[in-house]
N, C-alpha and C positions, 0 to 999 in steps of 0.2 A: 334251490341255492340262489344267491343274489346274481344279478346280471354280470357284475364285475367278476365274480368267481367263474361263471360260465365262460366269460370272455377269455380268461386265463387258461381254462381247460381246453378250449377249442383253438387257441392260437399259440401261446408260449410253449405249452407242453408238447407240441408237435415238432418243435425245432430239433430237440435232441434225437429222437428216433429217425427223423429224416436225415440228419447229419450222419448218423451211423449207417443208414441205408446208402447214402452217397459214397461213403468211404469203402464199403464192401461191394459196391455195384459191379465190379468186374467178375466177382465170383457168384453172382446171383443166378438162379435157375429161372429161365423165361417161363416155363410151364407153371411153376408155382406162382410167379408174379401175375400171370394171366388169370389163374384161378382166384387169387386174392382180389384182383381188380374187379372181376365180374361179381364176386360175392359182395364186395364193398359197394359198388355202384348200384346193384340191384336191390340189396337189402336197405341201403341208405335211402334210395328213392321210394321203395315200397313202404318202408316204415314211416316215412314222413307224410303220407297221404292223408291220414285221418287225425292228425294231431291238431290240437287247438292252442297249445302253449308254444310261444315263440322259442323258448329255450329248447324244447324237444324238437321242433322243426329244424333249428340250427344245428342241433346235435346230429340228427340224421343226415342233414346236409353235409356236415363235416365228415361223416363216414363215407358218403358218396364221393366227396372230393378227394379223399385219401386214395380211393381207387384210381383216379386219374394220376395222382402223384406216384403211385407205386408202379403202374404198368410201364412207365417210360424210364424207370431207374436203370435198367440194363442197356437200353438202346441209346439214350442220351441223358446222362445224370444231370447235366446242367438244366434241362427242362424240368426235372424234378424240383430243383431249387426255385426256378422261376415260377412254377405252378404253386408251390407252397407260399412264396412271398406275396403273390397276387391274391391268393386266398386269404392270407392273414390280413392284408390291407383292407380287403373288402369286408371281411368279418368284423374287424375292428370298427370300421365305419358304421356298420349296422348295429353293433352292440352299444357303441357310444351314443348313437341316436336314440335307441330304445331306453338306455339308462337315463338320458337327459329328460325324456318324456315320461319315464316310469311306466313303460308299456311292457307287459309280459304276456298278454293274450292277443290272439288274432282279432277277437271281438272288440277289444279296446283300441285297436289300430284304426277301426272305422271312424272313431271320434278324434283321431289325432289331428286332422285338418282344422278342427275347432280350436285346438291349442296353438298350432303353428303349421301353416301351409308349407314353408320351406322344409321342415322336417319330413312332411309327407312326401315331398318330391325327392328328398335324399333317400328315404326308404324305397321309393319306386325305382330310382336309378340303381341303387345297390342290389336290390333283389334281381333286377334284370341282368346286372353284371354277374351275379352269382349263377344265374341260369345259363350264362354263356351266350347271350344274344349279341350280335353285332349291332352297332359299331362300338360297343362298350369294352372295357379292359378285360372282363372275364372271358370274352370270346378268344382272346389271344392264346392262352395256354391250351385250350381245347383244340383250337385250329392247328397249332404246331404239333401237338401230340398225335392227332389224327393223321397229319401229314407224315410224321416220322413212322407211324405204324404202317401206312400204305407203302412208303419207300422201302421199308424192311420186310415186304411181302407178308404183311398181316392185315389184308383188307377185311377179312371176316371179323377180326377183333375190333377193327376201327368201326365197323357198322354196328356191332353189339354195343360198344361204348357210346356211340352217338345216339342209339335208340334208348339206352338206359338213362341218358341225360334228360330225356323227355319226361321221365318220372319226376325228377327234381324240378324241372321247368313247370310242371303242372301245379305243384303245391306252392311254388313261387307266384305263379299267376293267380292262384286262389287268394293269396294274401294281397296282391296288387289290386285285384278286383274289389276286395273288401275295403281296402284303404283309399283307393283313388277313383275307381270307376263306378261307384255307387252314389257319388255325391249329387250328380245331376243326370236326368231331370227329376229324380226322386226327391221328395222333401225330407230333410233331416230334422227330426224333432229335438235333437240335442241342443242345449244352450251353448253359446259361444263362451269360452272361458277367458277371463281377463288375463292378459299376458303380462306376467310379472318378469322382472329382470332375473334371469336364471342364476342360481347360486352355484351350479356345477360348471366346470370348465368346458368351453366349447371351442377353444382355439384350434384343436386338431381336426375337428369334424370337416370344415371346408377343404383343408389340404388333403385329407384322406378321401373325401368325396371325389376330388379331381383325379387323384391317383387311381381310384377304383373304377372310374368310368371313362377316362379320356386318354388312356395311354396306348390305345390300339394303333394310332399312326406311327408310334415308335417301334412297331414290330420288325421292320427291316433291320434297324440297329440292333435289336435284341437277338435276331437271327444270326447276325454276324458274330455277336458275342458268344452265342451258344454253339 
């Protein structure tokens, strides 16, 4: 499917079920949520390890992130909405960047810096944020969710969720290694592409990049709101 269709499937179509989950959160069963969260995070992380298509990687990443969204629905429904919104912003940034550069495979990302170095840096920051590494925005929902699980006497579940996130981080780091860490000192035999004025809109990419990577200092304000 085109990247634009994949972007809609992984972002817009998650709003309706998450809104329904938010509305019925008081009547949810915690045991069922834990089972769904473990299955989502483990299967999403495990399934994305051997993928070479960026769309498949992001699809499995979406499955894993829904596990984080589901597990906190009963304890703190506001964190469910926060986790979904940050995931949507980060995924939109990555999809718009890939669509702008017409990149669909991990192999083609290795030549992205020949087309545009700023886009390579955007992909780097966005993937690290999706992996939940501090001090990027993606660390915020994972940190708050793990904190809520520990406060509500679920330390074992917090440990399992944190360990399962390493699977996602592994294939994110694989993409980062291909796109950014193999440039030097190895020689790149690819020719530099002449940079034409892009015909696709890029107005939203800088704003979404800032949102998806630099909102961690606002965590105290968001904690008060949630």
